[in-house]
N, C-alpha and C positions, 0 to 999 in steps of 0.2 A: 548681479545682473543689475542692468540700469529698467525704469520704466517705458516703453515701447511706445509708441505714440502714432506707431504708422507700422503698417503690412510688413512684416519682420523680413529683413535682410539675410541670405545664406550666410553672414560674418552673424548676426542673431541669433539665430539657430545654433550656429556652432558655439556662440556663448552661453546660450541657454543650456545644452549639451555638457557642458563644461564646469556652468553652477548648479546644476541639478545632480550630478554625477554620485552626491553622497547620499539621496535622498530617495534614487530611483533602483530598480534592478535592470539590466541590461537583460532583457528578455528572449531566452531561442527563437530563432522561426527551424519547424517544421514541416516536414513533405508525408501524404499518407499515398501509396500507391495503389491501393485500395480505391480511395477517393478519385486520385486524377483517373484511373479506368473510369469511372463510372461517367465521370465527366469529360472524358478525351481531352484534359488539361491538364499542364503541369501546373502543382498550384502549391504556395509557399508561404506557409501560414505564421505570421508572426503574432505569438505568444501573449498579448499584453493580458488575457487573463491568470499568468505568471506573474503580473504584475506591483508593487505594492498595493493594497488596498483591493486587488483582483482587477483592476482595469487601467487602463491607457491615462484616466486623469491626474493621476500619481504625478502625472510626466508636467501638465501644465501649471496644475496647483501650486508645485513646488516652484517651476520658475516665474509664477504672480506673488507667491509667498517673497521669495526671495529680493523682489524686484524694490517691495517698500520699504519704508524707514522704520528706525527701532522703535519711534512713536508712535505710529502706524501699527507694528507690529505686537507692540505690547496691548495696545486698545482691543486684543484680540482679533479674529479672522470670523466672519461670517458671510453664510450663502444659502439660496434656495435650490436646492437637487431633488428629486426623483429615490437620490443613492449613491451611483458612484464617484461624481462632485462633489458631494455630500463629503462623502468619506476621505477623500483628497483632502478637504480642505481641513476636516477634525484630523486627520494625524500631520497633515504639514503643521499644524497649530500644536501639536501636542509635540514634537519635533523641535519650534522652537522656542515651546516651555508657554504657551500662549494660550488663553482661552479660545474655544471655537462655537459659535452661537449660529445651527446652521436650521431653516426651514424646510421643512420635508413634506409632500401631499399626504393624505390619509390612506393614499391606496398603492404608498411608496412596500414593496415588498419586505419583507421582515425583518429578511434578511441583513438585510442594505440599513433598515434603521438601529438595528440592535450593534450592528458593525459600528456605526456610529455610536452610538453612544457610546461602545468598548472605548474607542477612542480619547473618551471621556468630553466630549461635545456635548451642547447644551440643546436639545432635539426640540423644536416649536413643528405643531401638524398645523396642515393648511388644508383648504379645498384644493380638489386636484386639479383644477384647470390653472396654465401658468400667471391669467391674471391675480388666482388668488395666494400661489406663491409669492409674489410679486409685493401684494397689500401687506401680507404677514412682514414680510422681510422688512418693509419701512417700519411698522411698529415696533420691532425687534432690532434697527437699527437705531430709532431716536431713544432708546430705552439702554442702549448701552453702550453706545458711540462704536463700533467695533467697524474695522473695514472691510466692504465690503468686496468680495473678489465673483466676479459674474463666471458662472459657470462655463460661456462661449465666448459672449461677445468684449473680447480683451487681448489685444495685441501680445502681450506677455504668455496669455494661454493656449492662443495657436504655435507660437514661438514654443512654448516646452508641449506640443501635443506632435509637431513638425520632429521630433527626436527620435518617435518612433519609426518613420516611413527611414531619417536618416539611419539608422541603425539594420535597416533590414536591405538598405540598396548597398550598406557598406559589405554586404554580405553578399547579396544579387545586388548584380548593378545592370546586366542584362536582359531584365524585364518586357514583359510586351506593354500588361496592363499592372496597377497598383489598382485598388481597389478598396475601401474604409465605408463603413453603417454613417448615416446622415442623420440628426438630428439640430441641436442647436447649430454645427455646423465646424467646431471648434477643430476636431480628430480630421474628418474630408480636409477643411482647408489648409493645416499645415503639411496634412500627408500632399498635397499639393505642391504648396510651396515648394517644399522637398525636393519632390518628382521634376519637377520643372524645371528649378536649379542647377540640378543633375545632369536633367536628361531630357529636355524636350519632345524629345521622339517615343515618351514609352507614355500612353494614356492611362489621366485620373480616372474613374469612373465611379462616383456615386453609388451609393445604394439607400433605399427607404419601402418603408413597410405603403402599399397603396392607402393604406387608412389613415392614414398621417402623413399625406405629400405633398405639405408644403415647401420642402428644398425645393422639390422637380415642377411644380408651379413657377416656384421666384425664378430657379434658373432661367424660364422661359422667359416669361415676363419682363424682369426685372427690377422687381418689387418686392417688398417682404409680402408674402401671404399669410393667411390663417386660416390653421384646421378649423373644424366644427367639432372633431370627434377626436376622442385619443384612444380609439376602440381596437389600440392594437397588444399581441404578446409582447412588444418588444418596448418593455417601457422607459428603455434608456435614448429612447428617439420620439417621446411625446410633445419633447420642447420643439418650438421652433425657430429658424434662423433670424441673427441678428444683423444690424446693419455691417458689421466687421465682414461679419464671415458668408456674407450673401455675397461682397466687395469680391473679397477675393477670390469664391466660387464661379463666379461668371467670370471674373480674368482667369483661370487655373485649371477648373474641369472641363473634361471632356463633354461627359454627359452624367446625366442622376437617372439610374431606372429603378422601377418601383417593381414589388414584389410582394405578394399573397402571403395572407395569413399560415398558409395549409403549408407552403412554402420553406419558409421561417418556421416550422414545427420538424418539416419534415430536414432542413439541414441542421438543426439541433442536434436533431436524434442521429445523422448520418456520423457528424462530429464527437459526439459522444460513444456512439456504437464503433464507430473504424478508425477514428484518429487517440479515441480514448483519454481524451480531455473533455474538462468541465467547460462549457462553454454556453455565454447565458441568451438568451432570445435572440438580442440588438447585434451580439456579435458574429449571430450569422446567417444574418442579412446578404452580405456579400455573398456568399456559398450558394442561399436562394437564389440568387439573381442568375451564378452560374446556371445551376438546376433548371432555369425558370428560358433558357436562352441557348441551350446545347449547339448551336451552329456557329451563336457568335465569338461563343469562351473558346470553342473547339481546336485543338493546335496551340496554344496560348499558353506563352509564362507566363505567370497570377501570382503577381502577392496581394493579397489578404490579411486585413489589421483585424486581426480579432479582441475587437475590442474591450471586452471581460467577460468573467466568470462569477457573478455574483448572481447566485440562484436559488432562490426558494426552495429547497429539496420536500416539502410538502405540496408543492404546487406545479408537479413535472406535469408538462403539456403532453405526455407521451407515456 
């Protein structure tokens, strides 16, 4: 896999999918008649909660790591993340036989911190704001000379994340809508690229907590926006868009919908109870949007990327 310097083409996404095949799972797509009945929609859940490290992030981390030179890999891999990307980079480093240096915020779920350590990575805690992570990351990079893998503002990351929707649409090509949560925007960017390359008539909708709605504001303003708080249960979505992801989202995404914390918890509970699978709050955000907007989504065939399933079982919101 080569290092990408511009928005991934359909050919780039195809090459990424081949390159990472040995480092990922091809995750299942499930349906739930009960949830369909409640929503009035036909929903196809792409279960990235069953992905290696429990989240879609393994796709992008693997794609990016495999694009690096041997010298860059040998220096070790590094990143900052609240959890899922951290685990993915740590696992990629483990598979490639190199060190991993991971900066995580102090409020990261303990299950994610422990998982990162379980993959043999060195963990460095920082303050909870994105600026705190970035400052600590610079300190670690200066000490270690490791190769930094950005959590989302990287075209190889986007190409890797795009492979989830590629698998979804290979199974169900006639969807009306494809939905994904948005934090840094890597998953939504990749999802949008794949979807529009395959069928420009399918609507792509990003979903985001109202408490951290920078992507919604940036989508409309055309410039990067900031969040004043990170007060959301969806810990994977507390970060903000980057320049690369904003560029793709503005061009290929049709709409971004924001949802309340109560709806996120309701959707998470519904998936656990009715679909019988574990989903983390971030992964429940698209279903929360469907629940909040029944008229908008009624009678539609909808593909939803369940982004992950890494949950601290001692801190369930229900």
